[in-house]
C-alpha positions as CSV (number, residue, x, y, z in Angstrom):
1,M,-65.9,151.0,177.6
2,R,-69.3,150.0,176.1
3,I,-70.5,150.6,172.9
4,A,-73.9,152.3,172.9
5,F,-76.4,153.7,169.8
6,Y,-77.9,156.8,169.7
7,Y,-80.9,157.0,168.0
8,R,-83.2,160.4,167.5
9,K,-86.7,160.5,169.2
10,G,-87.9,163.5,168.2
11,N,-86.8,166.9,166.6
12,T,-84.9,167.6,169.1
13,T,-84.2,164.7,171.8
14,F,-81.8,161.6,171.9
15,G,-82.1,158.7,173.2
16,C,-79.1,155.7,174.0
17,M,-79.3,151.9,173.5
18,L,-77.3,149.5,174.1
19,P,-76.1,146.8,171.8
20,E,-78.1,143.8,173.5
21,E,-80.9,146.1,173.5
22,K,-80.4,147.0,169.8
23,E,-80.8,143.6,169.0
24,R,-84.3,142.6,170.9
25,L,-85.4,145.8,169.5
26,H,-85.0,144.5,166.1
27,V,-86.4,141.2,166.8
28,F,-89.3,142.8,168.6
29,F,-90.1,144.7,165.6
30,A,-89.5,142.3,162.9
31,A,-92.4,140.3,164.6
32,E,-94.6,143.2,165.0
33,Q,-94.1,143.9,161.5
34,K,-95.0,140.1,160.7
35,R,-97.9,140.8,162.3
36,E,-99.6,143.6,161.0
37,A,-98.6,141.8,157.3
38,A,-100.7,138.9,158.3
39,K,-103.8,141.2,159.7
40,S,-103.2,143.1,156.5
41,L,-103.6,140.1,154.5
42,S,-106.3,138.6,156.4
43,R,-108.2,141.8,155.9
44,K,-107.7,142.2,152.4
45,L,-108.8,138.6,151.9
46,D,-111.8,139.1,154.1
47,H,-112.4,141.8,151.9
48,G,-112.4,140.9,148.9
49,D,-114.7,138.1,149.6
50,K,-117.4,140.2,150.8
51,K,-117.2,142.0,147.1
52,K,-118.0,138.5,145.1
């Protein structure tokens, strides 16, 4: 028997994910979040430099 994680995809739709997929998805989103944070910081620094 394998364990699966269920998640909500919308108001009435659910999905299923195996534990190893969950870990890969977590790693992907962590990397994506870091990338977005770096972009945001870069934009803020660029925007701050233009005001001077």
